[in-house]
N, C-alpha and C positions, 0 to 999 in steps of 0.2 A: 701748449694751450694756444688757441687762436685768440688774438687780441685785435679787434677792429680799430682802425684809425678814426679819430673824431676831430671834426673842425667845429669850433664854436665862434659865433660872431654876434654882434648886437647892432640893432638899428634903434632909432628913437622909439619905434612902436612895438618892437618884438626882438626876441632872441632867436637865433637860427642855429640849429645843431644838425650837422651832416655826419652820418656814420657809414663808413665803407664796409660793406659785408658781401664781397663777391662770393658767389657760389652758395649763398644762403638763400633759402626760399622765405617769402614773407610769412608763411605759416609757422616757420621755425624761429620767429623773433617774438619776444615778449617785452612790453613796456609797462613799467609800474612806477607809481610815485609812493615813496615810503619816507616818512620823517623828513620831509622837505628835501629829498634827493630823488633824482630820476634814475631808475635802474633799467638798463638795457641789457637783456640777456637772450641767449639762444644757443643754437647748435649748428655747426657746419658739418654736414654729414658727408662721408666718403661715398662716391657714387657706387662703386662695386669693389669687391675684393677678389683677386684672382690668386688662389692658393698655389698654382703652378708657376706663377710669374716670379722671377727673381728681381728684386729691386736693388739697384746699385746706389741710387740717390733719391731721396724723397724730401722735397723742399716745401711742398704745400702743407699747410696746417689744417687739422681737422679737430673737432671736439667742441665742447661747451665753451661759451664765453660769457663774460659779464663786465659791463662798464657802469660805474656808479658816479653820477655827476651831481654836485651841489646845485640846488636851484636858487637863483638870486632872489632876494627879498621882494623885489618889485615884479616878479614874474607871476602871471595869473595861471595857476595850475588847472583851474576850472575850464579854461578855454584852450588847452593844449591840442595841437593837431599833428598828425604823423602821416606820411605817405612814403611809398616804396616804389622805386623805379630803377632799373638797370643796376641792381646791386648796391644802391645807395638809399639809406633810410634818412628821410628829411623830417625834422621835428621843429615846429614853431611854438614858441611860448610868448603870447602877447605880454607887453609890459603895462603895468598900471601905475598911476600916480600915487606916490606915498605922501602921507601928510608931512608937512614941514616940521621937523623936530629941531627945537632950539638947542644949541650947544650950551653946555654948562661950563662956565669958566672956572678953573680950579686955581686957587691961589698957591703960589710956590713960596714956601717960607725958607728963610735962611737957616741952614743946618747949624746946630750949636756944637 
């Protein structure tokens, strides 16, 4: 199974996700948001198959792939953007400000 490499980074204003998918065409990639996860799926197709050719070693991977990434709480999924260039899928998720949540102090009692 083909498993694309993923780089994830964060800036103050956005999350950046880069997915290496060499040999995959843009039309063969699908992006979905499900239950606060980002699902990246697709298929790397073999160009041609020669029945008369004898393969002694095949290192390239082909087939379907899927990567599932948890979306951070402060990411704005409504404004997600994706672009594809030179075998790299680039995804940006803007960050939004979350309301300040007060921490609740919990008293620690002495065990009896």
